[in-house]
C-alpha positions in Angstrom: -0.4 0.3 -0.3 1.3 3.8 -0.5 -0.2 6.5 1.1 1.4 10.3 0.3 0.6 13.6 1.8 0.8 16.6 0.2 -0.3 19.6 1.7 -0.8 23.6 0.1 -3.0 26.3 0.0 -6.4 26.0 -2.0 -8.8 23.3 -2.3 -10.5 24.4 -4.9 -8.6 22.9 -8.3 -7.5 19.6 -5.6 -11.3 19.2 -5.8 -12.6 19.7 -9.8 -9.1 17.3 -9.7 -10.6 14.4 -7.4 -14.1 14.4 -9.1 -12.9 14.1 -13.0 -14.9 17.1 -13.7 -12.9 17.7 -16.9 -12.9 14.5 -17.6 -14.5 12.7 -19.8 -18.2 11.4 -19.7 -16.6 7.2 -18.6 -13.7 9.5 -16.7 -16.4 11.0 -13.8 -18.2 7.8 -13.5 -15.1 6.1 -12.2 -15.0 8.7 -9.6 -18.0 8.6 -6.3 -18.3 10.3 -2.8 -17.2 7.4 -0.4 -17.4 8.9 2.3 -17.4 13.0 4.3 -17.5 14.9 7.5 -18.5 18.0 8.2 -19.0 18.6 4.5 -23.4 18.1 3.5 -23.2 19.2 0.0 -20.0 18.3 -2.3 -20.8 20.9 -4.6 -19.6 22.7 -2.1 -16.8 21.6 -0.5 -13.8 23.3 -1.7 -16.0 26.3 -0.5 -15.8 24.6 3.2 -12.0 23.8 3.1 -11.5 26.5 1.7 -13.0 29.4 4.0 -11.2 27.3 7.1 -7.8 27.9 6.0 -8.0 30.8 5.5 -10.0 32.0 8.1 -6.7 30.3 10.0 -4.6 32.7 8.4 -1.6 29.6 7.8 -0.1 28.3 5.5 -0.7 25.1 3.6 -3.9 24.2 6.0 -5.9 21.9 2.5 -4.2 18.1 3.5 -4.7 16.4 0.5 -4.4 12.3 1.1 -3.9 9.6 -1.6 -3.6 6.3 -0.7 -3.5 3.2 -3.0 -4.0 -0.7 -3.0 -2.6 -3.4 -5.1 -5.6 -4.8 -5.7 -8.9 -3.5 -4.9 -10.4 -3.2 -2.0 -13.9 -3.7 -0.4 -15.1 -0.8 0.6 -15.0 -2.3 4.5 -11.4 -2.6 3.8 -11.0 0.6 2.2 -13.7 2.4 5.1 -10.7 0.9 7.8 -8.0 1.8 5.5 -9.2 5.9 5.5 -10.0 5.8 8.9 -6.5 4.5 9.9 -4.8 6.9 8.1 -7.5 9.8 9.0 -6.3 8.9 13.4 -2.8 8.8 12.5 -3.1 12.6 10.0 -4.9 13.8 13.3 -7.6 14.6 10.8 -10.3 12.7 11.5 -11.7 14.8 13.7 -12.2 17.7 11.5 -14.0 18.2 7.6 -13.2 15.9 4.7 -14.6 14.8 1.7 -13.7 11.5 0.5 -13.5 9.9 -3.0 -12.9 6.6 -3.6 -11.8 6.5 -7.8 -11.9 2.7 -10.1 -9.3 1.7 -12.2 -9.8 2.6 -15.7 -6.8 1.7 -18.5 -4.4 5.3 -17.8 -4.3 4.1 -14.2 -5.3 0.5 -13.3 -5.5 0.5 -9.3 -8.4 1.6 -7.2 -7.1 4.7 -5.2 -8.8 6.8 -3.0 -8.0 11.0 -2.2 -8.9 12.8 1.4 -9.0 16.0 1.2 -9.0 18.0 4.3 -8.6 20.8 6.2 -5.7 21.2 8.8 -7.3 23.3 11.2 -11.2 23.3 12.8 -13.9 25.5 13.1 -12.2 28.2 15.8 -8.6 28.2 13.3 -6.5 25.5 15.3 -4.7 22.7 14.2 -5.3 18.8 15.2 -3.8 18.5 19.2 -0.1 17.9 19.2 0.9 14.9 20.3 3.9 12.9 22.6 6.2 10.7 22.0 8.7 8.6 23.8 12.1 8.4 22.5 12.7 4.4 24.1 8.5 3.1 23.5 9.6 5.2 19.5 5.5 5.7 20.4 2.7 8.1 20.9 2.5 8.4 24.2 -0.9 9.2 26.7 -0.5 11.4 29.3 -0.7 9.1 31.8 1.7 7.2 30.6 4.4 9.9 29.2 4.5 11.1 33.2 5.6 7.5 34.5 8.5 7.8 32.1 12.6 9.4 32.5 12.6 12.9 32.0 13.1 14.7 28.5 12.4 11.1 27.1 8.4 12.5 25.7 8.4 15.8 23.8 5.5 17.5 21.9 5.0 17.1 18.3 3.2 19.2 16.1 0.0 17.4 14.0 2.4 16.8 11.2 5.7 15.8 12.4 7.4 13.4 10.2 3.5 12.7 8.7 5.1 11.1 6.1 6.7 8.4 7.6 3.9 7.8 10.0 2.3 7.1 6.4 4.1 4.4 6.2 3.7 3.1 9.8 0.1 3.2 9.6 0.5 1.5 5.2 3.0 -1.4 6.4 0.1 -2.2 9.0 -2.1 -2.1 6.8 -0.8 -4.5 5.0 -0.9 -6.7 7.0 -4.4 -6.3 8.4 -5.9 -6.6 5.2 -3.6 -9.2 3.7 -1.9 -6.9 1.2 1.6 -7.8 -0.7 4.0 -6.0 1.6 6.1 -3.6 0.1 10.0 -3.0 0.9 10.6 -1.7 4.7 13.6 0.7 3.3 14.6 2.2 0.5 17.9 -0.2 0.3 15.6 -2.7 -0.1 14.2 -1.8 -3.1 17.2 -1.3 -4.8 17.8 -3.3 -7.4 21.0 -5.7 -6.7 23.6 -5.0 -8.2 25.6 -7.8 -10.5 28.7 -9.1 -9.4 31.5 -8.2 -11.6 33.6 -11.5 -12.2 
């Protein structure tokens, strides 16, 4: 599974692409709204997300998450992946909309696009989280209080987000019985033949 994240200042072009509004009728037929939160009308989704992003005054408040699986997933599996990704990114309680793109001749794999705004109604970003260096994971406040001083740091919601989403992808591969991708870039490199 591959999970990508991009951030920007506007949702208009992103949602135009996600909905394939400039595509052929066949391309548009391969897109469906999968789920949404805090957005009641798909037609004004970009305006809702952009209004919150602009009101906050924060740069790159629009987040684009892309989830691609090696095979077609059931709706239940897509839902599992979507929730895991939104939770890891700290965006599940914010406004977002998810589109599922079915495969076509140019793009052989089903994939999901999620457009989210990284601020709440008051303009606040997702909450910071606590991370233990010795445990190499997030910890609760109660766990942090029991750990040695200096072991726990407070991190911004998007701190090492790409790396965290890669870990989420590996976990989802196991959970959904997907073919695992290489665990690191060195393992992905082609072997160099010996010159004998």
